[in-house]
Z-matrix of the N, CA and C atoms (Angstrom, degrees):
N
C 1 1.452
C 2 1.528 1 111.10
N 3 1.333 2 117.16 1 -38.88
C 4 1.464 3 119.63 2 179.72
C 5 1.523 4 110.94 3 -61.73
N 6 1.330 5 116.23 4 -39.11
C 7 1.464 6 119.65 5 179.88
C 8 1.524 7 110.80 6 -65.50
N 9 1.319 8 117.22 7 -44.07
C 10 1.463 9 120.83 8 179.37
C 11 1.523 10 110.41 9 -64.24
N 12 1.330 11 117.60 10 -41.77
C 13 1.468 12 120.77 11 177.04
C 14 1.520 13 111.11 12 -59.81
N 15 1.335 14 115.83 13 -45.99
C 16 1.457 15 120.03 14 179.04
C 17 1.529 16 110.15 15 -58.71
N 18 1.329 17 117.01 16 -47.93
C 19 1.462 18 120.86 17 -177.96
C 20 1.525 19 111.85 18 -62.17
N 21 1.318 20 116.69 19 -42.35
C 22 1.461 21 119.90 20 -178.87
C 23 1.521 22 112.46 21 -64.59
N 24 1.321 23 117.43 22 -21.96
C 25 1.458 24 121.23 23 179.26
C 26 1.525 25 113.30 24 -89.10
N 27 1.321 26 117.72 25 -0.38
C 28 1.460 27 121.51 26 178.55
C 29 1.521 28 109.23 27 -91.09
N 30 1.318 29 116.48 28 125.93
C 31 1.469 30 121.47 29 -176.45
C 32 1.529 31 112.30 30 -61.09
N 33 1.335 32 117.24 31 -32.45
C 34 1.462 33 120.35 32 -172.22
C 35 1.521 34 114.41 33 -96.35
N 36 1.321 35 118.11 34 3.73
C 37 1.464 36 119.81 35 -171.97
C 38 1.531 37 113.53 36 -65.41
N 39 1.313 38 117.96 37 -27.04
C 40 1.467 39 119.22 38 -179.20
C 41 1.528 40 112.19 39 -101.26
N 42 1.320 41 117.92 40 7.17
C 43 1.466 42 120.82 41 176.92
C 44 1.532 43 109.22 42 -67.56
N 45 1.321 44 115.31 43 152.19
C 46 1.463 45 119.55 44 -177.86
C 47 1.532 46 112.42 45 -68.61
N 48 1.324 47 117.36 46 -20.44
C 49 1.466 48 119.60 47 179.84
C 50 1.534 49 112.10 48 -99.33
N 51 1.337 50 116.36 49 19.65
C 52 1.466 51 121.88 50 177.24
C 53 1.523 52 109.21 51 -115.77
N 54 1.325 53 114.84 52 133.45
C 55 1.459 54 121.74 53 178.43
C 56 1.519 55 108.69 54 -119.54
N 57 1.315 56 116.28 55 137.48
C 58 1.457 57 121.57 56 173.95
C 59 1.523 58 107.37 57 -112.25
N 60 1.328 59 115.31 58 127.18
C 61 1.459 60 120.79 59 175.79
C 62 1.511 61 107.75 60 -109.20
N 63 1.314 62 116.32 61 115.51
C 64 1.465 63 122.11 62 174.08
C 65 1.520 64 105.45 63 -111.98
N 66 1.313 65 116.92 64 102.92
C 67 1.463 66 120.59 65 -168.28
C 68 1.519 67 114.13 66 -66.95
N 69 1.309 68 117.84 67 -18.21
C 70 1.470 69 120.68 68 174.76
C 71 1.517 70 107.89 69 -125.82
N 72 1.305 71 115.29 70 119.61
C 73 1.473 72 119.62 71 -179.80
C 74 1.520 73 108.45 72 -77.56
N 75 1.303 74 116.66 73 126.28
C 76 1.454 75 120.14 74 -176.41
C 77 1.517 76 112.80 75 -83.82
N 78 1.300 77 117.34 76 -61.83
C 79 1.465 78 120.33 77 -176.41
C 80 1.514 79 107.54 78 -177.71
N 81 1.311 80 115.79 79 -179.05
C 82 1.459 81 119.19 80 173.33
C 83 1.520 82 110.53 81 -64.15
N 84 1.316 83 117.67 82 -20.72
C 85 1.457 84 121.82 83 176.67
C 86 1.516 85 111.63 84 -61.44
N 87 1.338 86 117.24 85 -32.11
C 88 1.464 87 121.56 86 176.85
C 89 1.526 88 109.42 87 -61.26
N 90 1.346 89 117.08 88 -47.33
C 91 1.467 90 120.90 89 176.77
C 92 1.523 91 110.66 90 -59.60
N 93 1.295 92 116.19 91 -47.22
C 94 1.459 93 121.38 92 -177.86
C 95 1.523 94 110.62 93 -60.48
N 96 1.323 95 116.15 94 -45.91
C 97 1.454 96 119.63 95 -176.72
C 98 1.524 97 111.72 96 -67.96
N 99 1.324 98 117.40 97 -39.62
C 100 1.465 99 119.94 98 -179.16
C 101 1.520 100 112.59 99 -67.41
N 102 1.319 101 118.30 100 -26.61
C 103 1.465 102 120.34 101 179.54
C 104 1.521 103 112.56 102 -109.32
N 105 1.323 104 117.02 103 -5.16
C 106 1.475 105 121.47 104 -174.86
C 107 1.525 106 110.43 105 47.26
N 108 1.329 107 113.29 106 53.54
C 109 1.464 108 122.28 107 179.06
C 110 1.523 109 111.98 108 56.55
N 111 1.325 110 115.35 109 43.58
C 112 1.454 111 120.61 110 175.65
C 113 1.512 112 115.82 111 89.23
N 114 1.318 113 118.66 112 -0.47
C 115 1.462 114 120.73 113 179.88
C 116 1.524 115 112.20 114 -75.97
N 117 1.333 116 116.52 115 -21.34
C 118 1.467 117 121.64 116 176.16
C 119 1.517 118 108.31 117 -111.96
N 120 1.318 119 115.48 118 157.60
C 121 1.463 120 120.00 119 176.51
C 122 1.517 121 110.35 120 -62.20
N 123 1.314 122 114.87 121 151.40
C 124 1.459 123 119.21 122 175.00
C 125 1.517 124 109.82 123 -61.67
N 126 1.307 125 115.13 124 145.33
C 127 1.457 126 122.23 125 177.22
C 128 1.518 127 107.46 126 -110.99
N 129 1.328 128 116.07 127 126.97
C 130 1.468 129 120.70 128 179.84
C 131 1.520 130 108.26 129 -77.51
N 132 1.333 131 115.92 130 111.18
C 133 1.458 132 117.76 131 176.92
C 134 1.514 133 111.05 132 -136.93
N 135 1.324 134 113.31 133 154.84
C 136 1.459 135 122.51 134 -178.85
C 137 1.521 136 108.33 135 -137.68
N 138 1.334 137 116.28 136 170.71
C 139 1.463 138 120.94 137 177.85
C 140 1.519 139 112.05 138 -99.20
N 141 1.303 140 117.38 139 -20.44
C 142 1.458 141 122.26 140 -177.83
C 143 1.516 142 107.95 141 -145.38
N 144 1.317 143 116.58 142 159.39
C 145 1.463 144 118.06 143 176.41
C 146 1.522 145 111.79 144 -100.25
N 147 1.325 146 116.97 145 2.15
C 148 1.465 147 120.25 146 174.54
C 149 1.525 148 109.08 147 -59.42
N 150 1.308 149 115.95 148 125.27
C 151 1.458 150 120.80 149 179.29
C 152 1.516 151 114.54 150 82.54
N 153 1.332 152 118.49 151 1.40
C 154 1.458 153 122.09 152 179.76
C 155 1.527 154 108.88 153 -96.58
N 156 1.320 155 117.03 154 132.17
C 157 1.464 156 121.90 155 177.08
C 158 1.524 157 108.11 156 -82.96
N 159 1.320 158 116.46 157 96.29
C 160 1.461 159 121.37 158 -176.58
C 161 1.525 160 112.99 159 -65.44
N 162 1.331 161 117.84 160 -18.44
C 163 1.466 162 120.11 161 -179.89
C 164 1.528 163 112.07 162 -65.89
N 165 1.316 164 118.05 163 -16.09
C 166 1.470 165 122.30 164 179.09
C 167 1.525 166 112.74 165 -79.90
N 168 1.331 167 117.01 166 -8.18
C 169 1.457 168 120.75 167 -172.51
C 170 1.520 169 111.86 168 -119.77
N 171 1.327 170 115.75 169 141.59
C 172 1.460 171 121.61 170 175.95
C 173 1.522 172 112.02 171 -103.83
N 174 1.319 173 116.12 172 -21.42
C 175 1.462 174 121.74 173 179.90
C 176 1.521 175 108.63 174 -133.72
N 177 1.324 176 115.86 175 137.10
C 178 1.457 177 121.16 176 175.36
C 179 1.527 178 107.87 177 -130.35
N 180 1.326 179 115.41 178 127.54
C 181 1.460 180 121.27 179 171.29
C 182 1.521 181 107.40 180 -102.07
N 183 1.307 182 116.24 181 132.40
C 184 1.459 183 121.19 182 -178.71
C 185 1.516 184 110.01 183 -120.39
N 186 1.319 185 115.71 184 122.38
C 187 1.459 186 123.38 185 171.59
C 188 1.523 187 104.81 186 -113.62
N 189 1.318 188 115.74 187 93.07
C 190 1.462 189 123.89 188 -168.43
C 191 1.524 190 109.99 189 -102.01
N 192 1.327 191 116.53 190 85.16
C 193 1.463 192 120.71 191 -175.65
C 194 1.518 193 111.46 192 -128.22
N 195 1.302 194 115.20 193 156.15
C 196 1.460 195 124.98 194 173.77
C 197 1.533 196 114.11 195 62.10
N 198 1.318 197 116.79 196 -55.32
C 199 1.462 198 121.31 197 177.72
C 200 1.530 199 106.32 198 -123.36
N 201 1.333 200 117.10 199 83.71
C 202 1.475 201 119.74 200 -174.47
C 203 1.519 202 112.71 201 -61.95
N 204 1.330 203 114.85 202 156.45
C 205 1.459 204 119.81 203 174.48
C 206 1.523 205 109.31 204 -60.22
N 207 1.309 206 115.75 205 151.08
C 208 1.471 207 120.29 206 177.39
C 209 1.525 208 109.30 207 -70.00
N 210 1.323 209 115.78 208 163.84
C 211 1.466 210 120.19 209 177.77
C 212 1.529 211 110.88 210 -60.40
N 213 1.324 212 116.64 211 -37.44
C 214 1.461 213 120.81 212 178.34
C 215 1.522 214 112.23 213 -63.73
N 216 1.336 215 116.09 214 -41.57
C 217 1.465 216 120.16 215 178.34
C 218 1.524 217 110.76 216 -66.44
N 219 1.321 218 116.58 217 -40.88
C 220 1.473 219 120.00 218 178.48
C 221 1.527 220 110.70 219 -64.25
N 222 1.331 221 116.50 220 -38.24
C 223 1.461 222 120.31 221 178.13
C 224 1.520 223 110.72 222 -64.38
N 225 1.337 224 117.00 223 -42.84
C 226 1.467 225 121.09 224 176.54
C 227 1.525 226 110.87 225 -58.03
N 228 1.308 227 116.16 226 -45.35
C 229 1.458 228 122.02 227 -179.89
C 230 1.528 229 110.41 228 -63.06
N 231 1.318 230 116.66 229 -46.24
C 232 1.468 231 120.94 230 -178.14
C 233 1.526 232 113.11 231 -70.18
N 234 1.331 233 117.76 232 -22.94
C 235 1.465 234 120.67 233 177.64
C 236 1.527 235 112.18 234 -72.31
N 237 1.318 236 117.23 235 -27.67
C 238 1.463 237 120.98 236 -175.84
C 239 1.522 238 114.21 237 -107.79
N 240 1.334 239 116.61 238 -17.57
C 241 1.461 240 120.39 239 -172.44
C 242 1.521 241 111.30 240 -133.62
N 243 1.336 242 114.99 241 153.08
C 244 1.459 243 121.82 242 171.38
C 245 1.519 244 108.33 243 -103.37
N 246 1.315 245 115.68 244 142.41
C 247 1.456 246 119.55 245 174.42
C 248 1.518 247 107.69 246 -69.44
N 249 1.323 248 115.97 247 118.36
C 250 1.447 249 120.41 248 -177.42
C 251 1.510 250 113.69 249 -97.26
N 252 1.338 251 116.11 250 -30.74
C 253 1.459 252 119.44 251 -173.92
C 254 1.522 253 109.29 252 -165.40
N 255 1.323 254 115.56 253 146.81
C 256 1.466 255 121.00 254 172.10
C 257 1.511 256 107.73 255 -130.81
N 258 1.327 257 116.31 256 123.02
C 259 1.455 258 121.06 257 177.38
C 260 1.521 259 108.53 258 -88.49
N 261 1.314 260 116.12 259 113.00
C 262 1.473 261 120.13 260 -174.62
C 263 1.524 262 112.87 261 -68.78
N 264 1.317 263 118.18 262 -28.66
C 265 1.469 264 120.22 263 -178.71
C 266 1.534 265 111.95 264 -73.06
N 267 1.327 266 116.04 265 -44.68
C 268 1.467 267 120.10 266 -175.28
C 269 1.524 268 112.99 267 -93.62
N 270 1.324 269 117.28 268 -23.35
C 271 1.455 270 120.57 269 -176.12
C 272 1.511 271 113.89 270 82.52
N 273 1.336 272 117.33 271 13.73
C 274 1.464 273 121.76 272 -179.90
C 275 1.524 274 109.24 273 -89.15
N 276 1.339 275 115.13 274 134.41
C 277 1.464 276 122.22 275 175.51
C 278 1.520 277 108.13 276 -104.97
N 279 1.323 278 116.05 277 141.80
C 280 1.469 279 120.96 278 174.65
C 281 1.516 280 108.28 279 -113.23
N 282 1.336 281 116.39 280 124.02
C 283 1.451 282 122.93 281 177.02
C 284 1.520 283 108.81 282 -111.36
N 285 1.333 284 116.06 283 140.91
C 286 1.454 285 122.39 284 -179.95
C 287 1.519 286 108.32 285 -122.70
N 288 1.322 287 115.93 286 138.69
C 289 1.464 288 120.97 287 -177.96
C 290 1.521 289 110.70 288 -54.70
N 291 1.340 290 114.67 289 139.46
C 292 1.477 291 121.20 290 179.05
C 293 1.501 292 110.37 291 -69.55
């Protein structure tokens, strides 16, 4: 819940050039909470960056819990983005394109 609250308070989270990576999918409740049953814009999120064209995104939020990203995925992320912020309460990292 803390991660979803943090994300919902970010102005850019629903922008088309923002990607959210939640490495462990919780449930349909995650979808419901992130959109508050459609009251908020959909948030583009995935569980892995395998097969994702990172060049389409300028901001990536990472909620890396339970099933962390592989070292290869983290390297891909770090090659294109700088860590901009880490929220200690929610565990969400914000990466910004280099």
